[in-house]
N, C-alpha and C positions, 0 to 999 in steps of 0.2 A: 497982507496974505501972504505975497509973494515972498517979504521975508521971514514969516515962520515956515515955510517949505525949504527955503534956502537953509533957516539953519537947521529945521529937521534933516536934511541932508546931508550936512556937514557932519551930524553925530555917527549918523549910519557910517559913513565913511571912514569915520577915527572908531567906532567899532567892530569894522570890517578889517582896520589895519593891524589892531590892537589883537586879534583871532587870527591873522596870518603871521604875525613877526614871529613866535615861536618856533612853527614849522620852517617859517625861513631861517630863523637862526642854526637849527636843529640843522639843515642842510647844510648851511654855508660850516658849519664845524664838521661835519663828517667829507665834506670836498678837502679839508685841510689836509695836510700832511701828519698834523698831530691826531687828527681823528682816524686814518688810516692804521697809522701806527698802536692806535689803542687796538681797531678792529683787530688788528693780525696778533695782538699780545694774546687776545681773551681767546683767539682761534689755536693758538699756540697748546697755549692751558689747559684747553679742553682737548686738545688731542693727546697730552701728555698723560689725561685721567684718561682714558681711553686705552692706549699702549701698559699702563702699571697695574691696569687691572689683574686680577690673580687669574689664573686658567689653571685647569686639569688637564694631567695627560689622559693620552687616547687609550692606554692599558694599566692592567694594575699593577706592573713592572715597575712603571714609572713612578708609582707610589713610592717604592725603596728608596729613590733617589731625590731629594727636593734639590733643585738647581737654583732655587735663591738662595737655600741655605749653603749648596757648595760654593758659589759666586761669595759671599761672606765669609769664609775659609780662606778663598782663595788671597782675597784681601787682604787676610791677617798674616799671609806667608811671606816669607824671604824669598823661595826661590819655591821650582816647579817641583824640585824632589823635597822638600819638605809641604808643600802642598799635597802630594802623593804621601807621604808618609802620616799625616793629620788625617786624608781622608780615610783613613783605611784604620785608622785609632778608635777603638771602643770607646773612649773616652770623649771624643769629640760627639758621639752619637749621628753625624752626617749620613754615613752609609747603611743603609739597613736595604740592600740590593741583591736579589736573590736568582738571579735570572734561569739558573735552571730545576727551580724549586725543590732540592734536595732538603730546605729548613734551616741552611746554617748560609751564612754573609761569602760573597763573591767578592774576590781582590781584585781593584780596579789599580789599572798602573795606567800612566801616563805617556804617550810618545808624543812628543813637539816636531814640527813640520818648520824650515826656516828659509824664508826666501826674501833676499833685500831685506825691506823694512815692515813685513808681514809674517805672521806666527798662528800656527794653529796647532793647538796640545790635544791631545785625542783622549779621551779617557773610554777604555778599554777594556773588556774581561774577556780570559782565552781560559774557554770552557772546554777544551779538550786542544793536546798540542797541535798546534798551528793553526788552531781554530778560534776565530775571535769574533766577539761581537763589537760592535761600539757603542758606546751611551751617550755621550755627547760630547763637544768639541768646543774650547775656549778656543777665541778667536780673537787676533787683536792685529790694528796695522797703523802705520802712523799717518796723522791728517796729513794730504797733501800739501806743499807749500807753508808747513807749519815743522817748529823744531824740538818744539815740549808737546805737542794736541797729540791724543791718539785716540782710536774707536773700539772698544772692546766689549764683549758680548760671550756669551754660553749659549748655545743651541744643542737643542733635544735632538736625539735620531730619530728619524723619521718613524721608525718602528717600533718607538716605546713611547715618545713624547705627541707625535703627529708632525703637521705639516707649519712651518712659521711659530715653531716654540723658540721663543728666546726671553735671555733673562740679561739685562743690563743696566748700567748704572745710572740712577733717576736723575742725575745731574744731565746737562744734557752737553757743559765740555769736559772731557777727563783729560788732566795732566797726565805725564811721566811719571811725573811725582806724586799722581797720587796715592799707587799702592807701591809698596817696596818691589815686588816680585815687577812688578812694570818697570821700573827701574832699573835692576838688572835685565831683563828680556832687551831692552833698548839701549843697553849700555853698550860701551866700546870692547870688541874683544869677543863677545859673548855666543855658548856655544850650546848647541839646542839640548836640551834632556830627553834622554830616553833611558826608561826605565830598565832594570838588569834585570827586572826577578820577570821570568818566565812560567811556563806549565810546571807544575810540583817544585821550584824551587823562590824562596819567599823568605821575607825578611824572617830572621830567628824569632824575634820578638811575636811574630804575628800570628793568627792561628784562627779558623772561621768560628766566629760565635756563633749563636743562634738567629732568626730571624726575629724581631721584636715585635707585639701587636702594633697595627696601625695609629692606633689615639696613643698609644707610648711614644713611637717615632715620631710623629707631626707634635706633640707637644714638645719633646726637647728640640725637633726645627725650628719650630716657633721660637726659642730662646734667642736664637741666631739673628731668624729674621726679622724679629720686631725691630730692629734698629734702622729699618727702610732705607739702607744704601743702595737695594739693587729693586727693580720692580720687572713684571712680564711684559712683551710686546711681540706682536706678530708682526710687525715691519725690522728688517736689518739695517743694524749701522753701520757693518762692516760692509763694503763693495767690494773688494780685492781679494782678501784673504782665502774666503770660503769656495775661491774657485780652484786652489789649490789641494785641495781635500777630497780624498775618496772613499766614502764608507766601506765598512765591512761588516758583514751580517753574517750569524749562526744558523744554522738551521737548528740547532740546538735551544738556541734561545727564541726564536720565532713560535716554537709551540709549547710553549711554555707561557709566552707572553701574549695573554689572550685578552681582545677586545674587552673592554666595559659590556656587561649584558641590561638591556634597556628592556623596558616590561611595557608591550605594544598590544593593548586591547585587541583580542581575535573577532574578526566582524564575522557574525554569523549568516551561513549563507544556506539557503533553502534546498534541498534534498531534490533532485531534478528527478521523476518518474521517467524510466525507459521502456516504453510497450516492449513486449516480448511475447511468445508462445509459452504456454505451459502447461507442460505433461503430467496428467494425474496419476500419481501412484510412484513416480520417478522423483529422485532425491540426485541433484549434483554436487558432488562433496566439494567444497571450496579450497584454494590453496592456502596453506600460511605459511609465509613467509620465515626462512629459516633465521633460528636464535641467533646460529654463529658460534661460535668457541666464547663469546664474553669479552668485555671490556673495553674501550674506546676503539672505534677503526681508528688507522693509521698511528698508533704508537707504536712508538717503538721502545726496545729494551733499553732500560738504563744503564750506561757506560760504568764500569766496575769502579767503583769509588778508591779504591787500593790506590796504595803512596805508588808514585811511577819514580823510576830511577833513570838520572841520565839526560835530563831533562834541558832543552837548548839552555844557556847562561847569557843568551843575550850579545847584541853586540856592543858592548863595554865590558871592562873588569868587573868581576862580582866587587861589591862590597864584604870588608871583613865584617865574617860575624854572622855572615847569612846560612840558612839551611839549605842543602844541596838535594836532600832527599824526603824531609821530614814535611809530616802535614798532608791533607787529604790530593789524593793522585787529582781530583776534577781541578783543584784549584790552583 
């Protein structure tokens, strides 16, 4: 009898050991460096998926300039000068921006600031003489303690795209040689690019074209963004460069970059009966709010769109073949 009990007890011990061993094995694997590395890699991958998820601008004006398509255009450019030319070329179809809502495209100029190994290139629109609205910034800086690694991103202006709106490469490491424009910007004896074009003074081939329907514009932008070299992010990759930039905003643009309207069901509030005295035979006429002179309150008269001559020529020498007075004055 004792022998049978001992054998049965032995079987129970073996069975329990078999059930516990897989859990023990899992714990031992997680405790190893290889297990920790696997968990960290999975966490990084999940974070990357979250950061590259598509985002919508907070205003309808942002729909006129897809920053993902802008990034693709930048990656294909040899210089910021070429980038500005391509950005305003109707053939590329990247610019559909109309900040003053006059039905035609705004010219986007590029103004670069350089400090040590940090670059900030501002994409801005001049809506009147010396009246600027920044649209986005290209930010690039050399990674500290490296020679050929850089952090680069495009940040949308807060008034147009909202807070923390970034477009960055989908790769975690970006080398200077990744893009021709980066190779030039971080090369020796580089001088910052500052657009020579100003209010009513634009390149001779350029003319403001009509705004395209949003569906048409998105389909054209998708042809560039489908390559997947860039994605959206809520966290900045650049740590130092953005501190050297101070945004410029125009009241002309603020009035036309309306936030998207969201429909919220109204709550039914029961009317409250207010006790009062009623005098028979007498009627008190109610007050009717004055209707005013019509139109929207606070709307300013649109500025004259005629051509302006004698505009500023910029900080540099104007390229040959440029127009000095042609085109629309607002552009």
